[in-house]
TIBA-997813 format. One record per residue: residue number from 1; x, y, z of N, C-alpha, C in turn. Coordinates in pm, 1 decimal, always signed. Each point is the difference from the previous one (the first is absolute). Example, Ala and Ser with C-alpha at 12.3 -4.5 7.8 and 13.67 -1.06 7.14 Angstrom:
REM residues 2
+-----+----------+----------+----------+----------+----------+----------+----------+----------+----------+
! pos !      npx !      npy !      npz !     capx !     capy !     capz !      cpx !      cpy !      cpz !
+-----+----------+----------+----------+----------+----------+----------+----------+----------+----------+
!   1 !  +1319.0 !   -569.0 !   +780.0 !    -89.0 !   +119.0 !     +0.0 !    +90.0 !   +120.0 !     +0.0 !
!   2 !    -35.0 !   +105.0 !    -72.0 !    +82.0 !   +119.0 !     +6.0 !    -77.0 !   +109.0 !    +73.0 !
+-----+----------+----------+----------+----------+----------+----------+----------+----------+----------+
***
This chain:
REM residues 93
+-----+----------+----------+----------+----------+----------+----------+----------+----------+----------+
! pos !      npx !      npy !      npz !     capx !     capy !     capz !      cpx !      cpy !      cpz !
+-----+----------+----------+----------+----------+----------+----------+----------+----------+----------+
!   1 !  +2092.9 !   -909.9 !  -1352.6 !    -68.8 !    +74.7 !   +108.8 !    -53.3 !    -88.9 !    +87.2 !
!   2 !     -6.8 !     +9.9 !   +139.8 !    -43.3 !    -79.4 !   +109.8 !   -154.9 !    -12.0 !    -13.1 !
!   3 !    -76.4 !    +98.1 !    -59.6 !   -154.1 !     -8.6 !     -3.2 !    -41.8 !   -102.1 !   -100.2 !
!   4 !    +74.4 !    -39.4 !    -99.6 !    -37.0 !   -107.3 !    -93.3 !    -26.8 !   -132.2 !    +55.2 !
!   5 !    +64.9 !    -29.7 !   +106.5 !    -17.5 !   -124.1 !    +70.5 !   -119.8 !    -31.1 !    +76.1 !
!   6 !    -74.0 !   +139.5 !    +31.7 !   -107.3 !     -4.0 !    +68.9 !   -126.8 !    -11.7 !    -72.9 !
!   7 !    +11.5 !     +1.4 !   -134.6 !   -120.5 !    -10.0 !    -85.9 !     +8.8 !   -134.9 !    -61.5 !
!   8 !    -97.6 !    -68.5 !    +42.0 !    -28.2 !   -146.1 !    -45.3 !    -97.3 !     +0.7 !   -122.3 !
!   9 !    +38.8 !    -95.2 !    -92.7 !   -108.9 !    -11.7 !   -104.3 !   -119.6 !    -69.9 !    +32.8 !
!  10 !   -116.1 !    +47.8 !    -38.0 !   -125.5 !    -66.5 !    +18.7 !     -2.0 !   -134.1 !    -63.3 !
!  11 !    +38.3 !    -21.6 !   -111.9 !     -2.3 !   -120.8 !    -64.5 !   +135.0 !    -76.5 !     +8.0 !
!  12 !     +5.7 !   -122.4 !    -28.5 !   +127.1 !    -79.1 !     -6.4 !    +61.4 !     -3.1 !   -136.5 !
!  13 !    -53.4 !    +70.6 !    -86.2 !    +63.3 !     -1.7 !   -125.8 !   +125.6 !    +95.6 !    -15.5 !
!  14 !    +81.3 !    -31.4 !    -85.4 !   +134.8 !    +59.0 !    -18.6 !    -24.5 !   +150.3 !    -41.7 !
!  15 !    +59.2 !    +90.9 !    +58.1 !    -12.9 !   +138.3 !    -46.4 !   +125.2 !    +74.9 !    -18.2 !
!  16 !     -1.3 !   +107.6 !    -70.6 !   +125.0 !    +73.2 !    -23.9 !    +35.4 !    +70.8 !   +130.7 !
!  17 !   +111.0 !     +9.3 !    +32.8 !    +47.5 !    +51.7 !   +131.3 !    -31.8 !   +184.4 !     +5.9 !
!  18 !    -65.6 !    +26.7 !   +126.5 !    -39.1 !   +126.9 !     -2.6 !   +139.8 !   +108.0 !    +15.8 !
!  19 !    -14.5 !   +102.2 !    -74.3 !   +104.5 !    +94.4 !     -1.7 !    -14.8 !    +93.9 !   +138.3 !
!  20 !   +106.0 !    +43.0 !    +47.2 !     -7.1 !   +115.0 !   +108.4 !    -95.9 !    +95.9 !    -18.9 !
!  21 !     -1.8 !    +51.9 !   -149.2 !    -97.3 !   +124.0 !    -16.1 !   -138.1 !    -46.5 !     +8.5 !
!  22 !    -38.5 !   -137.4 !    -40.5 !   -146.0 !    -36.4 !    +12.1 !    -42.3 !    -21.3 !   +125.0 !
!  23 !    +98.0 !    -44.6 !    +95.6 !    -26.0 !    -19.5 !   +142.7 !    -32.4 !   +142.4 !    +63.4 !
!  24 !    +89.4 !    +94.3 !    -24.6 !    -13.8 !   +121.9 !    +52.0 !   -134.7 !    +66.3 !    -49.2 !
!  25 !    -38.7 !     -6.4 !   -122.1 !   -121.1 !    +43.5 !    -63.6 !   -115.1 !    -59.3 !    +77.7 !
!  26 !     +4.7 !   -124.7 !    +24.7 !   -108.7 !    -74.9 !    +76.4 !    -15.8 !    +38.2 !   +148.0 !
!  27 !   +121.6 !    +31.2 !    +67.2 !    -17.6 !    +42.2 !   +123.5 !    -45.9 !   +138.2 !     +6.3 !
!  28 !    +30.7 !    +92.8 !    -80.4 !    -62.3 !   +118.3 !    -12.2 !   -146.2 !     +7.3 !    -20.7 !
!  29 !    -55.9 !    -85.0 !    -74.5 !   -133.3 !    -10.1 !    -29.5 !    -85.1 !    -57.4 !   +129.8 !
!  30 !    +71.6 !    -92.9 !    +86.6 !    -59.0 !    -50.2 !   +104.8 !     +7.8 !   +126.5 !   +120.0 !
!  31 !   +107.1 !    +92.8 !    +13.1 !    +11.6 !    +95.7 !    +83.4 !   -120.9 !   +106.2 !    -27.2 !
!  32 !     -4.6 !    +62.6 !   -132.3 !   -103.4 !    +72.6 !    -32.7 !   -148.3 !    -55.2 !    +32.8 !
!  33 !    -22.4 !   -123.0 !    -26.3 !   -122.3 !    -64.8 !    +22.4 !    -40.8 !    +18.3 !   +143.2 !
!  34 !    +98.7 !    -39.5 !    +89.8 !     -8.1 !    +14.6 !   +144.3 !    -43.5 !   +155.3 !    +43.4 !
!  35 !    +78.6 !    +90.9 !    -64.4 !    -25.3 !   +126.3 !    +52.1 !   -138.0 !    +38.7 !    -48.7 !
!  36 !    -52.7 !    -42.7 !    -88.2 !   -136.2 !    +58.3 !    -54.0 !   -117.6 !    -67.5 !    +76.3 !
!  37 !    +37.1 !   -112.1 !    +75.8 !   -119.3 !    -50.9 !    +56.5 !    -74.1 !    +74.4 !   +103.0 !
!  38 !    +64.1 !    +97.4 !    +63.6 !    -58.9 !   +103.0 !   +105.3 !    +86.0 !   +127.3 !     -4.8 !
!  39 !    -53.1 !   +107.2 !    -43.2 !    +83.4 !   +127.9 !    +33.0 !    -16.3 !    +51.2 !   +135.7 !
!  40 !    +95.5 !   +107.0 !    +12.1 !    -11.2 !    +65.1 !   +135.2 !   -120.6 !    +49.6 !    +23.2 !
!  41 !    -75.6 !    +84.6 !    -98.5 !   -112.1 !    +38.0 !    +27.9 !   -112.6 !    -94.6 !    +18.1 !
!  42 !     +0.0 !   -106.4 !    -42.3 !    -97.7 !   -114.4 !    +24.3 !    +38.3 !    -59.4 !   +148.5 !
!  43 !   +114.9 !    +12.6 !    +33.4 !    +28.0 !    -64.7 !   +138.5 !    -63.9 !   +117.2 !    +88.9 !
!  44 !    +14.6 !   +122.1 !    -13.3 !    -40.3 !    +98.6 !    +88.7 !   -143.1 !    -11.3 !    +25.0 !
!  45 !    -84.2 !    -35.6 !   -111.0 !   -135.1 !    -14.7 !    +22.6 !    -26.3 !   -102.0 !   +104.6 !
!  46 !    +66.1 !   -126.1 !     -9.1 !    -21.8 !   -108.2 !    +85.3 !    +66.1 !    -24.4 !   +111.4 !
!  47 !   +107.4 !   +105.1 !    +33.7 !    +83.4 !    -11.5 !   +112.7 !    -52.9 !     -3.3 !   +126.5 !
!  48 !   -112.1 !   +100.9 !    +14.7 !    -75.8 !     +4.7 !   +128.2 !    -70.0 !   -131.7 !    +49.6 !
!  49 !    -65.6 !    -47.5 !   -108.8 !    -63.7 !   -133.2 !    +28.4 !   +101.4 !   -118.7 !    +47.0 !
!  50 !   +100.9 !     -2.8 !    -71.7 !   +107.5 !    -90.4 !    +21.1 !    +59.2 !    +10.4 !   +136.2 !
!  51 !    +29.3 !   +119.6 !    +43.1 !    +50.9 !    +31.8 !   +144.1 !    -97.9 !    -28.4 !    +97.2 !
!  52 !   -114.6 !    +22.4 !    -27.4 !   -112.0 !    -22.0 !   +112.2 !     -9.0 !   -155.5 !    +13.3 !
!  53 !     -2.1 !    -70.7 !   -110.1 !    -15.2 !   -131.5 !     +8.8 !   +127.2 !    -62.8 !    +62.4 !
!  54 !   +107.0 !    +57.5 !    -36.6 !   +128.1 !    -53.5 !    +77.2 !     -8.7 !    +26.9 !   +160.9 !
!  55 !    -53.0 !   +115.8 !    +43.4 !     -0.9 !    +23.3 !   +131.1 !   -108.5 !    -91.8 !    +72.2 !
!  56 !   -117.5 !    -15.8 !    -73.0 !    -98.4 !    -59.5 !    +70.1 !     -8.9 !   -160.9 !     -7.0 !
!  57 !    +31.8 !    -56.8 !   -121.7 !    -13.2 !   -149.5 !    -17.7 !   +137.7 !    -57.2 !    -41.0 !
!  58 !    +87.3 !    +65.8 !    -51.2 !   +128.3 !    -55.3 !    -40.9 !     -8.1 !    -80.0 !   -121.2 !
!  59 !   -108.8 !    +18.3 !    -77.3 !    -25.3 !    -85.9 !   -134.3 !    +15.7 !    +80.3 !   -111.5 !
!  60 !    +62.7 !   +143.1 !     +1.4 !     -3.1 !    +67.8 !   -116.6 !    +69.2 !    -50.9 !   -109.8 !
!  61 !   +118.0 !    -67.0 !    +28.9 !    +97.3 !    -55.9 !    -94.1 !    -76.2 !    -97.6 !   -106.5 !
!  62 !    -84.7 !    -80.2 !    +76.6 !    -84.8 !   -119.4 !    -74.5 !   -108.0 !    +61.7 !    -64.9 !
!  63 !    -54.5 !   +114.0 !    +52.1 !   -120.2 !    +45.3 !    -78.8 !    +32.5 !    +97.0 !   -103.1 !
!  64 !   +111.1 !    +68.9 !    +14.1 !    +49.3 !   +106.1 !   -103.3 !   +147.7 !    -23.5 !    -40.4 !
!  65 !    +28.4 !   -118.1 !    -73.5 !   +136.8 !    -23.7 !    -44.6 !    +58.3 !    +96.0 !    -75.4 !
!  66 !    -79.7 !    +65.1 !    -74.5 !    +84.2 !    +91.3 !    -94.6 !    +35.5 !   +122.8 !    +61.5 !
!  67 !    -72.5 !    +43.8 !   +103.8 !    +47.3 !   +105.2 !    +96.7 !   +147.9 !    -43.1 !    +68.1 !
!  68 !     -4.1 !   -110.5 !    +69.1 !   +119.8 !    -49.3 !    +57.7 !   +120.6 !     -6.9 !    -92.2 !
!  69 !    -26.9 !    -68.1 !   -123.7 !   +110.7 !     -3.9 !   -106.4 !    +43.5 !   +133.0 !    -36.7 !
!  70 !    -86.0 !   +114.4 !    -15.1 !    +54.1 !   +132.9 !    -35.2 !    +78.3 !    +48.7 !   +131.4 !
!  71 !    -40.6 !    -26.6 !   +100.4 !    +70.5 !    +54.5 !   +121.1 !   +147.6 !    -58.6 !    +22.6 !
!  72 !     -7.6 !   -125.6 !    -53.9 !   +143.4 !    -59.9 !    +16.9 !    +94.0 !    +40.7 !   -104.0 !
!  73 !    -68.6 !    +55.7 !   -127.4 !    +91.5 !    +48.3 !   -101.6 !    +30.2 !   +155.3 !    +16.3 !
!  74 !    -91.8 !    +71.8 !    +52.5 !     +1.8 !   +140.4 !    -15.2 !    +44.0 !    +63.7 !   +158.7 !
!  75 !   +123.9 !    +69.6 !     +0.5 !    +53.8 !    +49.4 !   +128.1 !   -106.6 !   +111.9 !    +42.8 !
!  76 !    -29.3 !    +89.4 !    -92.2 !    -72.3 !   +120.9 !    +52.6 !   -150.7 !    -30.0 !    +42.4 !
!  77 !    -66.5 !   -109.8 !    -74.7 !   -127.9 !    -28.2 !    +66.1 !    +11.4 !    -86.9 !   +123.9 !
!  78 !    +97.0 !    -66.1 !    +15.9 !    +30.9 !    -78.1 !   +127.7 !    +31.1 !    +81.3 !   +115.7 !
!  79 !    +57.9 !   +131.5 !    -22.8 !    +10.9 !    +89.4 !    +98.1 !   -128.0 !    +64.9 !    +40.9 !
!  80 !    -91.5 !    +30.5 !    -95.2 !   -125.6 !    +42.5 !    +26.2 !    -86.2 !    -93.4 !    +83.0 !
!  81 !    +19.0 !   -137.5 !    -43.6 !    -71.3 !   -109.7 !    +64.6 !    +45.5 !     +2.3 !   +140.5 !
!  82 !   +121.9 !     +6.7 !    +33.2 !    +50.4 !     -9.3 !   +141.7 !    -23.0 !   +113.3 !    +72.9 !
!  83 !     -3.2 !   +118.1 !    -54.5 !    -70.0 !   +115.7 !    +73.7 !   -116.6 !    -13.5 !    +42.1 !
!  84 !    -89.3 !    -40.5 !    -96.5 !   -146.8 !    -10.2 !    +30.4 !    -35.0 !   -118.7 !   +107.0 !
!  85 !    +81.0 !   -100.3 !    -13.4 !    -14.9 !   -116.4 !    +91.1 !    +36.9 !    +48.9 !   +159.3 !
!  86 !   +132.4 !    +77.8 !     -1.9 !    +27.2 !    +32.9 !   +123.4 !   -113.6 !    +98.7 !    +59.1 !
!  87 !    -59.5 !    +91.8 !    -75.9 !   -107.3 !    +92.7 !    +54.6 !   -116.9 !   -101.6 !    +55.2 !
!  88 !    -45.7 !    -82.8 !    -91.4 !   -100.8 !    -89.3 !    +63.9 !    +10.6 !    -83.6 !   +115.6 !
!  89 !   +136.0 !    -57.2 !     -4.5 !    +37.9 !    -77.2 !    +96.9 !     -0.6 !    +85.6 !   +131.4 !
!  90 !    +49.5 !   +114.2 !     -5.0 !    +14.1 !    +77.8 !   +118.1 !   -149.3 !    +77.2 !    +38.5 !
!  91 !    -90.1 !     -9.0 !    -70.9 !   -115.9 !    +54.6 !    +42.5 !   -129.1 !   -105.2 !    +11.5 !
!  92 !    +46.6 !   -126.1 !    -13.4 !    -92.9 !   -108.4 !    +18.5 !    -40.0 !     -4.9 !   +144.7 !
!  93 !   -123.0 !    -19.0 !    +25.5 !    -64.9 !     +6.4 !   +137.2 !     +9.4 !   -146.0 !    +52.0 !
+-----+----------+----------+----------+----------+----------+----------+----------+----------+----------+
***
């Protein structure tokens, strides 16, 4: 499997080759860990602040990286973000 060549051993000691099954399980663990970092409901709590920072100072991604990461991964939340951003940008004085 192509993913095996992307995983490099930490130590330079000989190791048994990874099976496709082990690699797939490892990737699933990584995916679930990413999804648990911020839920959609957690994002909605912080979305107003994130969008206000984005409109006012453009530093939102640096200050709130987990929100940005969630928006990059979740199409539904990204739609909400874009709608709120459009409203704020169009009402900005």
